[in-house]
C-alpha positions in Angstrom: 64.8 82.9 225.5 68.2 81.2 225.3 66.4 77.8 225.2 64.3 79.2 222.2 67.4 80.3 220.4 69.0 76.9 220.9 65.9 75.2 219.6 65.8 77.4 216.5 69.5 76.8 215.9 69.0 73.1 216.3 66.1 73.0 213.9 68.1 74.9 211.3 71.0 72.5 211.7 68.7 69.5 211.3 67.2 70.9 208.1 70.7 71.6 206.7 71.7 68.0 207.5 68.6 66.6 205.9 69.1 68.6 202.7 72.7 67.5 202.7 71.7 63.9 203.1 69.1 64.2 200.3 71.8 65.7 198.0 74.2 63.0 198.9 71.7 60.2 198.1 70.8 62.0 194.8 74.5 62.1 193.8 74.9 58.4 194.6 71.9 57.5 192.6 73.0 59.6 189.6 76.5 58.0 189.8 74.9 54.6 189.5 72.7 55.6 186.6 74.8 57.8 184.4 77.7 56.1 182.6 80.0 59.2 182.5 79.8 60.0 186.3 81.7 58.0 189.0 82.5 58.6 192.6 85.3 56.1 193.1 88.9 55.9 192.2 90.1 53.7 189.3 91.2 51.0 191.7 87.8 50.8 193.3 86.6 51.9 196.7 84.5 50.5 199.5 80.9 51.4 199.9 81.9 53.6 202.9 84.5 55.5 200.9 82.0 56.1 198.0 79.5 57.4 200.5 82.0 59.8 202.1 83.0 61.0 198.6 79.4 61.7 197.7 78.8 63.5 201.0 82.0 65.6 200.4 81.0 66.5 196.8 77.4 67.3 197.8 78.6 69.5 200.6 81.1 71.3 198.5 78.5 71.9 195.7 76.0 73.2 198.2 78.5 75.6 199.8 79.7 76.9 196.4 76.1 77.4 195.3 75.4 79.4 198.5 78.6 81.5 198.3 79.6 81.8 194.7 76.3 81.8 192.8 74.9 85.2 194.0 78.2 86.9 193.1 78.3 85.1 189.8 74.7 86.2 188.9 75.5 89.8 190.0 78.5 89.8 187.7 76.3 88.6 184.8 73.5 91.1 185.5 74.1 92.9 182.2 73.6 89.7 180.3 70.2 89.5 178.7 67.7 87.9 181.1 66.7 85.1 178.7 70.4 84.3 178.0 71.0 84.3 181.7 68.2 81.8 182.2 69.8 79.4 179.6 73.3 79.9 181.1 71.9 78.6 184.4 72.6 75.0 183.4 76.2 75.6 182.3 77.0 77.7 185.4 75.6 75.1 187.7 77.6 72.4 185.9 80.8 74.4 186.2 80.2 74.7 190.0 79.8 70.9 190.2 83.0 70.4 188.3 84.8 72.7 190.8 83.2 70.8 193.7 84.3 67.4 192.4 87.8 68.8 191.8 88.1 69.5 195.5 87.7 65.8 196.3 91.1 64.4 197.3 92.8 61.5 195.6 90.9 61.9 192.3 88.0 59.7 193.4 85.5 61.4 191.1 85.1 61.9 187.4 82.3 63.4 185.3 82.0 64.5 181.7 81.2 68.2 181.3 77.8 67.5 179.6 76.9 65.1 182.4 77.9 67.6 185.0 75.1 69.9 183.7 72.5 67.2 184.2 73.8 66.2 187.7 73.9 69.8 188.9 70.3 70.5 187.6 68.9 67.4 189.3 70.7 68.1 192.6 69.6 71.7 192.7 66.0 70.7 192.1 66.1 67.9 194.8 67.7 70.3 197.3 65.1 72.9 196.7 62.2 70.5 197.0 63.6 69.0 200.2 64.1 72.4 201.7 60.6 73.6 200.8 59.0 70.4 202.1 60.8 70.8 205.5 59.8 74.5 205.7 56.2 73.6 205.0 56.1 70.9 207.6 57.7 73.2 210.2 55.1 76.1 210.1 56.5 77.7 213.3 60.1 77.8 211.9 58.8 79.1 208.6 56.9 81.9 210.4 59.9 82.9 212.4 62.1 83.0 209.3 59.6 85.2 207.5 59.4 87.6 210.4 63.2 87.8 210.7 63.5 88.7 207.1 60.8 91.3 207.4 62.3 92.8 210.5 65.7 92.9 208.9 64.3 94.8 206.0 62.5 97.3 208.2 65.7 98.0 210.1 67.7 98.4 206.9 65.0 100.9 205.6 64.8 102.7 208.9 61.3 101.7 209.7 59.9 101.4 213.1 59.3 98.0 214.7 55.6 97.2 214.4 55.6 95.6 217.8 56.6 99.0 219.3 54.7 101.3 216.9 51.5 99.3 217.1 50.0 97.1 214.4 50.3 98.7 211.0 47.2 99.3 208.9 46.4 96.7 206.3 48.2 96.8 203.1 46.6 96.5 199.7 47.8 93.8 197.3 46.5 94.3 193.7 47.0 91.4 191.4 46.0 91.9 187.7 45.1 88.7 185.8 45.8 90.1 182.3 43.0 89.4 179.8 40.8 87.3 182.1 37.2 88.5 181.5 34.4 88.5 184.1 32.6 85.6 182.5 35.8 83.6 182.0 36.6 84.0 185.7 33.2 82.8 186.7 33.5 79.8 184.4 37.0 78.9 185.7 35.7 79.1 189.3 32.6 77.0 188.7 34.5 74.4 186.7 37.2 73.9 189.4 40.0 75.3 187.4 40.7 78.0 190.0 39.9 76.6 193.4 41.8 79.3 195.3 39.8 82.1 193.7 36.6 80.1 194.2 37.5 79.7 197.9 38.0 83.4 198.3 34.6 84.1 196.7 33.0 81.6 199.0 34.6 83.0 202.2 35.6 86.6 202.0 35.4 88.2 198.5 32.9 89.6 196.0 33.3 90.0 192.3 31.8 92.4 189.8 32.2 93.3 186.1 33.4 96.7 185.0 33.3 98.2 181.5 36.4 99.3 179.6 36.7 102.3 177.3 36.6 101.8 173.5 40.3 101.0 173.6 40.0 97.7 175.6 43.6 96.9 175.9 46.3 96.9 178.6 47.9 100.2 177.7 44.7 102.3 178.1 43.3 100.3 181.0 46.5 100.1 183.1 47.3 103.8 182.5 43.9 104.7 183.8 44.0 102.3 186.7 47.5 103.3 187.9 47.7 107.0 186.9 44.0 108.1 186.9 43.9 109.2 183.3 43.9 107.4 179.9 42.9 110.5 178.0 44.1 110.6 174.4 44.9 106.9 174.3 42.7 105.9 171.3 44.1 102.5 170.8 47.1 100.1 171.4 49.0 101.9 168.6 48.2 105.1 166.8 49.8 107.7 164.5 50.5 111.2 165.8 50.6 113.8 162.9 52.4 116.5 165.0 55.4 114.3 165.5 55.0 111.9 162.6 55.5 108.9 164.9 53.6 105.8 165.8 52.8 105.5 169.5 52.8 101.9 170.7 51.7 101.2 174.3 54.2 98.3 174.7 57.2 100.3 173.4 59.3 101.6 176.3 59.7 105.1 174.9 56.0 105.4 174.2 55.1 104.0 177.6 57.3 106.6 179.3 55.7 109.4 177.3 52.2 108.2 178.1 53.0 108.0 181.8 54.5 111.6 181.6 51.3 112.9 180.0 49.0 111.2 182.5 51.1 112.6 185.4 51.0 116.1 183.9 47.2 115.9 183.3 46.2 114.6 186.8 48.9 116.5 188.8 49.5 113.3 190.7 52.3 110.7 190.6 50.0 107.7 190.6 48.3 105.1 192.8 51.6 103.8 194.3 53.4 107.1 195.1 54.4 106.3 198.7 55.7 102.9 199.8 54.3 101.2 196.7 55.7 98.6 194.4 55.0 98.1 190.7 55.8 94.6 189.3 55.6 93.5 185.7 53.5 96.5 184.5 53.6 98.8 181.6 53.6 101.8 183.9 55.1 102.5 187.3 52.0 104.0 189.1 54.5 106.3 190.9 56.1 103.5 192.8 59.6 103.7 194.1 60.1 99.9 194.0 60.1 98.7 190.4 60.7 95.4 188.6 60.0 94.6 185.0 58.2 98.0 184.4 58.3 98.9 180.8 58.0 102.7 181.1 61.4 102.8 182.8 63.2 100.1 180.8 64.2 102.6 178.2 66.3 104.5 180.7 70.0 103.9 180.3 71.1 103.3 183.9 72.2 100.1 185.5 69.6 100.3 188.1 66.9 101.5 185.7 66.9 98.5 183.4 63.9 96.3 183.8 66.1 93.2 183.6 67.8 94.2 186.9 64.7 92.9 188.6 65.8 89.4 187.6 68.8 89.4 189.9 67.3 88.4 193.3 65.3 85.6 191.7 68.1 84.1 189.7 70.6 84.5 192.5 69.1 81.4 194.0 70.4 78.5 191.9 67.4 76.3 192.7 65.0 79.0 191.5 67.1 79.5 188.4 67.2 75.8 187.5 63.5 75.3 188.2 62.5 78.2 186.0 65.0 77.2 183.3 63.6 73.7 183.2 60.0 74.9 183.2 60.9 77.3 180.4 62.2 74.6 178.2 59.2 72.4 179.1 56.8 75.2 178.2 58.5 75.7 174.8 58.1 71.9 174.1 54.5 72.0 175.3 53.6 74.9 173.0 55.2 73.0 170.0 53.2 69.9 170.8 50.0 71.8 171.3 50.5 73.6 168.0 51.1 70.4 166.1 48.0 68.8 167.7 45.9 71.8 166.7 47.0 71.4 163.1 46.4 67.7 163.1 42.9 68.1 164.5 42.2 70.8 162.0 41.1 73.3 164.7 39.4 76.4 163.4 40.0 79.3 163.7 43.8 78.9 163.9 46.8 81.3 163.5 50.5 80.7 163.0 52.3 79.8 166.2 55.8 79.5 164.9 58.8 81.7 164.8 59.6 83.4 168.1 56.2 82.7 169.6 57.0 79.6 171.6 59.8 81.5 173.3 57.5 84.5 174.0 54.9 82.2 175.4 57.4 80.5 177.7 58.7 83.8 178.9 55.2 85.1 179.7 53.9 81.9 181.4 57.1 80.9 183.2 59.9 83.5 183.6 57.8 86.6 184.0 55.3 84.8 186.2 58.0 83.3 188.5 59.9 86.6 188.8 56.7 88.7 189.4 55.4 86.3 192.0 58.8 86.3 193.8 58.8 90.1 193.8 55.3 90.2 195.3 56.3 87.8 198.0 59.3 90.0 198.8 57.1 93.1 198.9 54.7 91.4 201.4 57.6 90.3 203.6 58.9 93.9 203.5 55.5 95.1 204.6 54.9 97.5 201.7 51.6 99.5 201.8 50.5 98.9 198.2 51.6 96.5 195.5 50.3 96.2 192.0 51.5 93.3 189.8 50.5 92.0 186.4 50.4 88.4 185.4 50.2 88.2 181.6 50.3 84.5 181.0 46.6 84.0 180.1 46.4 86.9 177.8 49.5 85.8 175.8 48.2 82.2 175.3 44.6 83.3 174.6 45.7 85.4 171.6 47.0 82.4 169.8 45.0 79.5 171.3 41.7 81.2 171.8 40.1 82.4 175.1 38.7 79.0 176.0 40.2 75.6 175.5 42.7 73.2 177.0 45.7 75.5 176.5 44.2 78.4 178.4 42.6 76.1 181.0 46.1 74.9 182.0 47.4 78.5 182.2 44.5 79.4 184.5 45.3 76.4 186.8 48.9 77.5 187.1 47.9 81.1 187.8 45.6 79.8 190.6 48.5 77.9 192.1 50.6 81.2 192.1 47.7 83.0 193.8 47.5 80.2 196.4 51.3 80.6 197.1 50.9 84.4 197.5 47.9 83.9 199.8 49.8 81.5 202.0 52.8 83.9 202.3 50.4 86.8 203.1 49.5 84.9 206.3 53.1 85.4 207.6 53.6 88.9 206.4 54.4 91.6 209.1 51.0 93.3 208.3 47.6 92.1 207.1 47.0 92.3 203.4 43.7 92.8 201.6 44.0 90.9 198.3 42.2 92.5 195.4 42.1 90.7 192.0 41.2 92.5 188.8 41.7 92.4 185.1 42.3 95.1 182.5 40.1 93.7 179.8 38.7 90.4 178.6 39.1 88.4 175.3 36.7 88.0 172.4 37.0 85.0 170.1 36.8 85.0 166.4 38.5 84.3 163.1 40.9 86.9 162.0 39.9 89.4 159.3 42.7 88.1 157.0 41.6 84.4 157.5 37.9 85.2 157.0 38.1 87.5 154.0 41.5 86.7 152.4 43.0 90.2 152.7 44.2 92.5 155.4 42.5 95.8 156.3 45.5 97.6 154.9 44.9 96.0 151.5 41.2 96.9 151.7 42.1 100.5 152.5 44.6 100.7 149.6 42.0 99.3 147.2 39.5 101.9 148.4 42.0 104.6 147.8 42.8 103.3 144.3 46.4 102.4 145.3 48.1 99.2 144.2 47.6 96.1 146.4 50.1 93.3 146.9 49.0 90.0 145.3 50.2 88.2 148.4 48.4 89.2 151.6 50.7 90.1 154.3 50.2 89.3 158.0 49.9 91.9 160.8 52.2 91.4 163.7 50.5 90.6 166.9 50.9 93.3 169.5 50.8 91.1 172.6 52.3 92.7 175.7 54.8 89.9 176.4 56.6 90.4 173.1 57.9 93.8 174.3 59.1 92.3 177.6 61.0 89.6 175.7 62.7 92.1 173.4 63.7 94.2 176.3 65.1 91.2 178.1 67.1 90.4 174.9 68.5 94.0 174.7 66.7 94.4 171.4 64.8 97.6 170.6 61.1 97.4 170.6 59.9 98.7 167.2 56.8 98.0 165.1 58.4 97.4 161.7 58.8 100.1 159.1 55.8 102.1 160.4 57.4 103.1 163.6 58.5 106.4 162.0 56.3 107.5 159.1 57.5 110.2 156.8 55.4 112.6 154.7 53.5 111.1 151.9 50.0 110.4 150.5 49.7 106.8 151.4 47.4 106.2 154.4 48.8 104.8 157.6 46.8 101.8 158.7 47.4 100.4 162.3 45.7 97.5 163.9 44.9 97.2 167.6 43.0 93.9 168.0 39.6 94.3 166.3 40.1 98.1 166.2 42.0 99.8 163.4 43.1 103.4 162.8 43.6 105.0 159.5 45.5 108.3 159.2 46.4 110.5 156.2 49.9 112.0 156.9 49.5 114.6 154.1 46.4 116.1 155.7 47.1 118.5 158.5 44.9 118.0 161.6 42.0 115.7 161.6 40.5 115.0 158.2 36.8 115.8 157.8 34.4 113.4 156.0 34.1 115.8 153.1 37.9 116.0 152.7 38.2 112.2 152.7 35.4 111.9 150.1 37.1 114.4 147.8 40.5 112.7 148.0 39.2 109.1 148.0 35.6 109.0 146.9 35.2 105.2 147.2 37.0 104.7 150.5 34.4 105.2 153.2 31.7 103.3 151.3 34.1 100.4 150.7 34.9 100.2 154.4 31.4 100.8 155.8 29.8 98.2 153.5 32.4 95.4 154.0 30.9 92.5 156.0 33.9 92.3 158.3 33.5 95.9 159.4 31.0 96.9 162.1 31.2 100.7 162.0 33.4 103.7 161.3 34.0 106.9 163.2 34.9 109.9 161.0 35.0 113.4 162.4 32.0 113.0 164.8 30.0 110.8 162.5 29.4 107.0 162.8 29.0 105.2 159.5 27.7 101.6 159.1 26.4 99.3 156.4 23.6 100.2 154.0 24.2 103.9 154.3 23.3 104.2 158.0 24.7 107.4 159.6 24.6 108.7 163.1 25.9 112.0 164.4 27.4 111.9 167.9 26.1 115.4 168.7 22.5 114.3 168.1 21.1 112.6 171.2 20.0 109.0 170.6 21.3 108.5 167.1 24.6 106.8 168.0 22.9 104.8 170.8 20.5 103.3 168.3 23.1 102.5 165.7 25.6 101.0 168.1 23.0 99.1 170.3 24.3 95.7 169.1 27.7 96.5 170.7 26.3 96.7 174.2 25.3 99.5 176.6 27.7 102.4 176.8 29.2 101.8 173.3 28.0 105.2 172.1 29.4 107.0 175.1 32.8 105.2 174.6 32.9 106.3 171.0 31.8 109.8 171.8 34.6 110.2 174.4 37.3 108.9 171.9 36.0 111.3 169.3 37.2 114.1 171.5 40.8 112.9 171.8 43.4 115.2 170.2 45.1 112.2 168.5 42.0 110.3 167.3 42.6 108.9 163.8 41.0 110.3 160.7 39.1 107.0 160.4 38.4 104.6 163.3 37.3 101.1 162.2 35.7 98.7 164.6 35.3 95.1 163.3 31.9 93.4 162.9 30.5 91.7 166.0 28.1 88.8 166.3 26.1 89.1 169.5 25.0 85.4 169.3 28.5 84.0 169.4 30.4 86.9 170.8 32.8 86.7 167.9 34.8 89.6 166.4 37.4 89.8 163.6 40.8 90.9 164.8 42.8 92.9 162.3 45.9 91.2 163.8 46.8 87.6 163.8 44.9 86.7 166.9 42.0 84.4 167.4 41.5 85.8 170.9 41.6 89.5 170.7 40.8 92.8 172.5 41.2 96.4 171.7 37.8 97.5 170.4 34.1 97.0 171.1 32.2 93.8 171.0 31.8 90.8 173.3 33.7 89.9 176.5 36.8 91.9 175.7 35.1 95.0 177.2 34.0 93.3 180.4 36.9 92.6 182.8 36.3 91.9 186.5 37.1 93.5 189.9 37.2 91.2 193.0 37.6 92.7 196.4 37.3 91.5 200.1 34.0 92.3 201.8 35.7 94.4 204.5 36.3 97.1 201.9 33.5 99.3 200.7 31.5 98.3 197.6 33.0 99.8 194.3 30.1 102.0 193.5 31.0 104.2 190.5 32.2 107.7 191.2 30.3 110.0 188.8 33.4 112.0 188.1 36.6 110.1 189.2 38.9 112.5 187.2 37.8 115.8 185.7 37.4 114.9 182.1 35.0 117.0 179.9 35.1 114.4 177.2 33.6 111.6 179.4 29.9 111.4 179.9 28.8 111.4 183.6 27.8 108.0 184.9 24.2 107.7 186.0 23.9 107.4 189.7 21.7 104.3 189.3 24.2 102.5 187.2 26.3 100.4 189.5 28.7 99.0 186.9 32.0 100.9 186.8 32.7 102.5 183.5 36.2 103.1 182.4 39.6 102.5 183.9 39.6 105.9 185.5 36.6 104.9 187.6 38.5 101.8 188.8 41.4 104.1 189.8 39.0 106.2 191.9 37.8 103.0 193.7 41.3 101.8 194.4 42.2 105.2 195.8 39.2 105.1 198.1 40.3 101.7 199.3 43.8 103.0 200.0 42.3 105.8 202.0 40.2 103.4 204.0 43.4 101.6 205.1 45.2 104.9 205.7 47.2 104.1 202.5 50.0 105.9 200.8 48.1 108.6 199.0 50.0 111.7 200.1 50.2 114.7 197.7 53.8 115.2 196.6 55.2 118.7 196.2 57.0 119.7 192.9 60.8 119.8 193.1 62.4 123.2 193.5 64.2 124.4 190.4 65.1 122.2 187.5 64.0 122.3 183.9 60.3 122.3 182.8 60.7 118.7 181.7 62.0 117.7 185.1 59.1 119.4 186.8 56.6 117.6 184.6 57.6 114.1 185.8 56.9 114.3 189.6 53.4 114.9 190.7 52.4 118.5 191.2 49.9 117.8 193.9 46.3 116.5 193.9 43.4 117.7 191.8 41.3 120.3 193.5 38.3 118.1 193.7 40.1 115.1 195.3 40.2 115.1 199.1 43.5 115.0 200.8 44.7 111.8 202.2 45.9 111.5 205.8 49.4 112.9 206.0 52.2 110.6 207.2 55.9 110.9 207.1 57.2 109.4 203.8 60.2 107.1 203.9 63.4 108.0 202.2 63.1 107.8 198.4 66.7 108.4 197.4 65.7 111.4 195.3 63.1 109.5 193.3 60.0 111.7 192.7 57.6 108.7 192.7 56.7 109.0 189.1 59.3 108.7 186.4 62.9 108.7 187.7 64.7 112.0 187.2 67.6 112.0 184.8 70.3 111.9 187.4 68.7 109.5 189.9 68.4 105.8 189.1 65.0 104.2 190.0 65.1 101.1 192.2 64.4 98.1 190.0 64.9 95.1 192.1 63.3 92.2 193.9 63.9 92.0 197.6 
């Protein structure tokens, strides 16, 4: 044993010396290349003296980076995440200036702006060298991972798996946001995603599932993580009782939607015990949170979603690599946008303003931080992890679902999955990796670009209201925008319609190719007769427009040429909506029963030959309604789990039609939730009913789960780990939720 310890110590010392040598050589090379950087005194030094000076400076810089950098990042934790990423260069340059100042006899000199470049290059070289050495020494890498995992278990009071027996397999759920079933198959067959293709060849199967009418992340992820997306009619909608607009990617709205789901199901969520939620809109009941939007509105140091950046940015090499990649991605987007204009690509939307920064945040910063968090969760041996990678969805909105831009994003996502799969081999427990998506993407020219006016203008014209001569643009509601605004400490609002006062003007809200029209001055849901009396030309104007597929008004579906179908008459809606695919009528019928369904629901036209729709937002790849690939995401699972046969009644919901036993395709996010719960039970997962807290206000008692639904079987009972007072759903007012990356 002593010989093994000496061998381990010797290997570690050799790696340190090799990284030190690489940093020294890098510094010597930069001193010879850069005119404002020297490593010798004014009188001149010998080659040996210059080498010693470089080694001294490289060692001092490495030591300062290891000791001072984590403290520095912790002190700057309250700085916005994006600002911290940009400060990385200057902070590293400052550390290099300090290191050079420690060299005796003034043998070094560097300009401040040059110090930034030297520090960035040295950090990148040191990181690459260290990583290469670790990869070559698989046994040392494995021992290091196990030491980290064992240290974490001891700190959390967990038993040693060697003594307690092999733990059951964990479940790793990775959501590829916006990647549809057909797009995944294309990416695998064309070689864009070799890691995913390899899993399908060796150990996994994949199937398509069908979303609800609202085919967007808010509805799908709420149903997947919390078992209910009831009363989520769209990405954004107007609630007459509060006179507020609910937006799924607004932190306050996400928190309220999560509270409603917990109250409806009586359960904290999919991840209530020993789970982790990373980069999601909702927590899923997890105690370990990072970049979770529903808790980012809480005003506590530990509750802020940006606190999850600390562990990642505490490594200067990580920080420099991500910062460089961030800048490169901004430049890449600017170049791709210019090329698209020069080529005259159609359809095309504006990609200026803040979008290059938003894209870089989604494809670089959020990806790197979430992947690092997932790796930390696996090393800690958590039972269930759910993480969302939003890169593809963000790029597809502005570049289209298929093309060179999105292909490159898919390739980088595949590399991230490969890294996670390699680390899973060294985790303290075996992990079953499940890949899934929340929706797909349907291509098509925007409504504004195709017809020269927005849907809001069309509605106002149909109501006899004045219409602006200049057509305005509808802001894109991509999920990454909210994460960027939260990282910048800016409130997430949806322009002047966030709070709508009383008045006669209709409220028109877009959610991809689905739009919602509400009349604030009409109490409750407006009937078709009431709308016809107030605005005789409106319904006909909308239903007969070539860019509109159909309307839903108080239980009646309206389409072109006067076609009408009542939802309560069997077969009528199925015939009218046949072009939108199987299950379209059932999805519309379920939404019609929501308390907050809009007075008029508008779904865009859909061309079954091309799969194209017309988004009411500025997106040429869209989702949110019915039509095309947007409603067909995928679920990919290892073959040692049971097949995801649909549960005919995953969550008691009188508004959802029962699924036919012969229909094998999962229908709705709630059905996916039921399958994931079953897979957790198969692995003796963390689904333990949680008792309500004793005492407290009614609002406090609504947040934690009140138990399980009566029709849901109890999971095996196991002793829960300490949760520091967190209920497993939303954090209580006096207890900060953990929001960190281990």
